[in-house]
C-alpha positions in Angstrom: 158.2 28.6 206.9 157.0 25.9 209.2 155.7 26.1 212.7 158.3 24.0 214.5 155.9 22.8 217.3 153.1 21.6 215.0 154.9 21.0 211.7 152.2 23.1 209.9 153.0 25.5 207.1 152.7 29.0 208.6 154.1 31.3 205.9 155.3 31.6 202.4 158.3 33.9 201.8 158.4 35.9 198.7 161.5 37.7 197.3 161.6 40.9 195.3 164.4 42.6 193.4 168.0 42.3 193.8 170.7 41.0 191.6 172.8 38.0 192.4 171.4 38.0 195.9 172.3 41.6 196.6 169.5 44.1 197.5 166.9 41.4 197.5 163.9 42.0 199.8 162.0 39.2 201.5 158.3 39.4 202.5 156.4 36.9 204.6 152.8 36.1 203.5 150.5 34.1 205.8 149.9 30.7 204.2 146.1 31.2 204.5 146.4 33.9 201.9 147.5 31.5 199.2 145.1 29.5 197.1 146.2 26.5 194.9 144.8 26.5 191.4 145.3 23.0 189.9 144.8 24.2 186.3 147.7 26.5 186.7 149.6 24.1 188.9 150.5 27.1 191.1 149.5 29.1 194.2 147.9 32.4 193.6 147.1 35.4 195.9 144.5 38.1 195.5 146.9 40.9 196.6 148.4 43.7 194.5 152.1 43.8 194.0 152.1 47.2 195.8 150.6 45.7 198.9 153.1 42.9 198.9 156.0 45.3 198.5 154.7 47.6 201.3 154.4 44.7 203.7 156.7 44.4 206.7 159.9 42.8 205.4 161.7 39.9 207.1 165.4 39.6 207.5 167.9 37.3 205.8 169.9 36.8 208.9 168.1 33.5 209.7 166.0 34.9 212.6 162.8 33.1 213.1 159.9 35.6 213.1 157.6 32.9 214.5 159.5 33.4 217.8 158.2 37.0 217.9 154.5 37.0 218.7 154.1 40.7 218.1 155.6 40.3 214.6 153.2 37.5 213.7 150.2 39.6 214.9 151.4 42.5 212.8 151.7 40.4 209.6 148.2 38.9 210.1 146.7 42.3 210.8 148.4 43.8 207.7 146.9 41.1 205.4 143.7 40.8 207.4 144.3 37.1 207.6 143.2 34.5 210.2 146.3 33.4 212.3 147.3 29.9 211.5 147.4 29.0 215.2 143.7 29.7 215.5 142.6 27.6 212.5 
């Protein structure tokens, strides 16, 4: 997810479960939580799967959670992550 005003990456969205798009859950992760590891050619996070699954879910209806400041604050508090708008 991008911050529309600045063009900065704000969040990564991870999906869990489901089959053929049914029952899938989406969880938003602050971009600052991801770390790129070149030798893996991948981003990694130091978070357990249980913590990710217990995180506040986002919707599939196309709503933009960045338009809801309280939601953004909740996500950053949950992960104890620095907000992207303060970096």
